[in-house]
C-alpha positions, 0 to 999 in steps of 0.5 A: 177922557172919555164918556166916564170921565177917566181913562182906565186904560191909560189911552192917550187918543193923540198917539199915532194909532193909524192903520196903513193896508199895504197891497192887501189881499183877502180871500175865503177859501181862495175866492175872491174879497178883497185885490190888492188895496193900499192906503191909510187910515189916518190917526183920529180919522173918522171913516165910513167903508160903504160899497156894494154886497158883497164888497168885501167890507166886513172881512176888511174890518176883520183883517184889521182886527186880526181876524181874517188872514191875508193872502197877500201884503199886510195891515200896519196898524196896532192890534192891541189898540183895536175894539171890533164892534161886530154885525150883531146878527151874526152874534148868538143871543141864546147863550145865558148871558146878563147885559153886565157880564157882556159889558165887563167883557170889555175888560178882558184885554186888561184883566185875563182870563184868569184874574177877577174885575176889580170893584172900579171895572165892575163899577165901569161897566154900570156906568158903561150901560148907563152911559147908552141908556141901559140903567138897571137892565144889569142882570136882564138877559141879552137874550130877552132884548130888542135889537137896539137894546142889544146894540146899545149893550154892544156899544156900552162894551166898546166904552169900557175897552176904551180903546184908541181904534173902533171898528164897527160892522153896521153898527146902525142896522136894525134899531130904532132911529132914537137909537140910531141918534144916541149910537151916533153921537156916542161915535161923533164923541169918540171922533171929538177924543181923538180915536180913529174909527171905522165904520161899515155903514150903508145909510149914504146919507148919513155917511154924507153928513157925518163922516168925513172921509170914505172908503169906497170899496168893491173888493178894490178900492174905487175911491178913498178920501174926504167923502164928498168927492167918493160919493159921485154918481159916476163913483157909486156906478162904477162900484155897482157895475162891477158888482154886477160883474162879479164871477163868484167862483173866480179865483184870487188875482195873485201878482206875480214875484217878478 
């Protein structure tokens, strides 16, 4: 049951909505982003992805969502079950679109490009805005919103998508403390519903307090598992030292088939 008290997508969170990474290597124009990462995000898990700037965290999320092609290896998941919240800073808010229209885009996967929205789908968008504290904002253009209000709109779109797997890229950046607390409460609720959640984060105190699992990434995995075991001083030092030694002009490491 989701926050609306309904389940419009027919989602059953107890099904296997895990994500497997098999020797995954990702690049940007043959420049390294993520090297040879293997592992599994278990169904229903709540995982923080942390690491230095340029560690490949956002690239990894985009690859899981099917928006970045692997150089080597593969991602095994049900991409139709995934909802991605991109970094708000990467989105153009100059386009003249209302809060309601942004949230209604969450129906796209079920409604398609050519079917008009049903009354219950439009009502779901209104309820989603109310659920994130933006009741009455339906007609407001997104360009007029504060950073925190816009992030609430993006979370409302996730509510409408009702996906079993949720990917969050820096969801609490540039928002005030109250907004961060409200949105974090939604993340906890989704986790309680059995959804699989991955979040790129920088606030290690939040990670320690709220996220049971952590992947520490520095273009390759430094540690992956229970947060207390991952965020040790030794692991964080190793990640920082690897970041300081990165050659930005290096090409990706490609393993021989032999």
